[in-house]
C-alpha positions as CSV (number, residue, x, y, z in Angstrom):
1,X,-81.7,88.7,107.0
2,X,-80.8,85.3,105.9
3,X,-77.2,84.5,106.3
4,X,-74.9,82.9,103.7
5,X,-75.6,79.6,105.6
6,X,-79.1,79.5,104.4
7,X,-78.8,80.4,100.6
8,X,-78.2,77.1,98.9
9,X,-76.6,78.9,96.0
10,X,-73.9,80.3,98.3
11,X,-73.6,76.7,100.1
12,X,-72.8,75.1,96.8
13,X,-70.2,78.0,95.6
14,X,-68.4,77.2,98.9
15,X,-68.6,73.3,98.5
16,X,-67.4,73.8,94.6
17,X,-64.7,76.1,95.1
18,X,-61.9,73.8,94.7
19,X,-63.3,72.2,91.9
20,X,-61.8,72.4,88.7
21,X,-63.3,72.4,85.0
22,X,-62.9,69.4,82.9
23,X,-60.7,69.7,80.0
24,X,-62.0,71.4,76.9
25,X,-64.8,73.1,79.0
26,X,-65.3,76.1,80.1
27,X,-65.9,77.4,83.6
28,X,-69.7,78.6,84.0
29,X,-70.5,80.5,87.0
30,X,-74.3,81.6,87.8
31,X,-74.2,85.2,88.6
32,X,-77.6,86.9,89.2
33,X,-78.7,89.6,86.6
34,X,-77.9,92.9,87.2
35,X,-80.4,95.2,89.4
36,X,-82.5,91.9,90.7
37,X,-81.9,91.2,94.1
38,X,-82.6,87.6,95.4
39,X,-85.4,87.9,98.5
40,X,-84.6,85.7,101.6
41,X,-85.8,82.5,101.5
42,X,-88.6,83.5,103.9
43,X,-89.8,85.9,102.0
44,X,-90.3,84.8,98.9
45,X,-93.0,85.4,96.4
46,X,-95.7,83.1,95.2
47,X,-95.4,82.0,91.8
48,X,-97.8,83.7,89.7
49,X,-100.4,81.8,87.4
50,X,-99.4,82.0,83.8
51,X,-101.2,84.0,81.8
52,X,-103.7,82.6,79.8
53,X,-102.5,81.4,76.2
54,X,-104.3,82.1,73.2
55,X,-106.1,79.7,71.2
56,X,-103.2,79.3,68.5
57,X,-103.8,77.2,65.1
58,X,-100.9,74.4,65.2
59,X,-99.1,74.7,62.3
60,X,-99.5,72.5,59.4
61,X,-97.3,69.2,58.9
62,X,-95.4,69.6,55.9
63,X,-96.5,68.7,52.6
64,X,-96.6,64.9,51.7
65,X,-94.7,64.0,48.6
66,X,-95.3,60.3,47.2
67,X,-91.4,60.5,45.6
68,X,-89.6,61.2,48.5
69,X,-91.4,58.9,51.0
70,X,-92.0,62.3,53.2
71,X,-93.5,61.6,56.8
72,X,-91.6,58.1,57.2
73,X,-88.8,56.9,59.3
74,X,-86.1,55.5,57.6
75,X,-86.8,52.1,58.7
76,X,-90.3,52.0,57.5
77,X,-89.2,53.6,54.5
78,X,-87.2,50.7,53.9
79,X,-89.3,48.2,54.4
80,X,-92.1,49.8,52.4
81,X,-89.3,50.1,49.5
82,X,-88.3,46.3,50.0
83,X,-91.9,45.5,50.2
84,X,-91.9,43.8,53.8
85,X,-95.0,45.4,54.8
86,X,-98.1,44.1,54.1
87,X,-101.4,46.7,53.4
88,X,-104.3,46.2,55.9
89,X,-106.9,47.7,53.2
90,X,-106.4,47.9,49.5
91,X,-108.4,50.9,47.4
92,X,-108.5,50.9,43.6
93,X,-108.9,53.7,41.9
94,X,-109.6,52.6,38.3
95,X,-112.0,53.2,36.1
96,X,-113.7,56.7,38.3
97,X,-113.9,60.2,37.7
98,X,-111.7,62.9,39.4
99,X,-114.6,63.6,41.5
100,X,-115.5,60.1,42.3
101,X,-111.7,59.1,43.1
102,X,-111.3,62.0,45.2
103,X,-114.3,61.2,47.2
104,X,-113.8,57.1,47.2
105,X,-110.1,58.2,49.1
106,X,-111.5,60.6,51.6
107,X,-114.1,57.7,52.6
108,X,-111.5,54.7,52.4
109,X,-109.0,56.9,54.4
110,X,-111.9,58.1,57.0
111,X,-112.7,53.8,57.1
112,X,-109.0,53.3,57.0
113,X,-108.3,55.1,60.5
114,X,-111.5,54.4,62.3
115,X,-111.1,50.6,61.8
116,X,-106.8,51.0,62.9
117,X,-105.3,50.1,59.8
118,X,-101.6,51.5,60.1
119,X,-100.5,50.8,56.3
120,X,-103.2,51.2,53.3
121,X,-102.5,50.6,49.4
122,X,-104.0,52.8,47.1
123,X,-103.6,52.3,43.3
124,X,-104.1,54.7,41.1
125,X,-102.7,53.5,37.8
126,X,-99.8,54.6,35.6
127,X,-102.3,56.3,33.3
128,X,-99.8,56.1,30.3
129,X,-101.3,56.3,26.9
130,X,-99.8,57.3,23.7
131,X,-101.1,61.0,22.5
132,X,-99.5,62.3,19.7
133,X,-96.2,60.0,20.0
134,X,-94.9,60.3,23.6
135,X,-96.7,58.8,26.7
136,X,-98.7,61.1,29.1
137,X,-99.1,60.7,32.6
138,X,-102.7,59.6,34.3
139,X,-105.1,62.2,35.8
140,X,-105.3,60.5,39.3
141,X,-102.2,59.9,39.4
142,X,-101.3,63.2,38.9
143,X,-103.8,64.4,41.3
144,X,-103.3,61.9,44.3
145,X,-100.5,63.9,46.2
146,X,-103.2,67.3,46.0
147,X,-106.1,64.8,47.5
148,X,-103.9,63.5,50.2
149,X,-102.3,67.5,51.3
150,X,-106.3,68.3,51.6
151,X,-106.3,69.2,55.4
152,X,-109.4,66.5,56.1
153,X,-107.1,63.9,54.8
154,X,-103.5,65.1,55.7
155,X,-105.2,65.0,59.7
156,X,-105.4,61.3,58.9
157,X,-102.0,59.9,57.4
158,X,-98.6,60.9,58.3
159,X,-96.6,59.4,55.6
160,X,-96.9,58.1,51.9
161,X,-94.5,56.1,49.7
162,X,-94.5,54.5,46.3
163,X,-95.7,51.3,46.1
164,X,-93.1,48.1,45.9
165,X,-93.5,46.4,42.3
166,X,-95.5,43.1,43.8
167,X,-98.3,45.7,45.1
168,X,-98.6,47.7,41.9
169,X,-95.1,49.9,41.6
170,X,-95.3,52.8,40.2
171,X,-99.1,52.9,39.6
172,X,-99.5,52.4,43.4
173,X,-98.5,54.0,46.5
174,X,-98.5,52.9,50.5
175,X,-100.3,55.6,52.7
176,X,-99.5,55.5,56.5
177,X,-102.6,56.0,58.4
178,X,-102.6,57.7,61.9
179,X,-104.2,56.1,65.0
180,X,-107.4,57.1,65.7
181,X,-108.1,59.5,68.3
């Protein structure tokens, strides 16, 4: 059986017996759990290999919302808001059908990630036309957030924000592309 002189915890407690806690902090004493006996140092069991982890799906990232600058840190959001970041590439979706625009966006994001683009500009257009005396929003612009949040596209991007006026304003969006793996 080992003596108290061989036990590091006992040596530490002996060295710290006169120590006082700092003002405003409580005293924390480490006590063994009840029912557990610490084996002597010479008889320590070998640590068991951890059980194999079941393959778990990664939690899906939060949905991106162009109106709220989702996924961006504050400095990047500010630089985008002020128009200080220049897009590496741009895609104009004017004149395309919804299906064509969705396919074009997916291919564009795939190419942008493969070529190392970090900030891309996607122009959806404002799409405001007068219908029965009131403005109506564009269909591509309305579907754009849903397309970004599709799993294949969401895996490629980490943030989105409405563009600065010099890059298209309310009819365009900055999309932040992840680095290729």
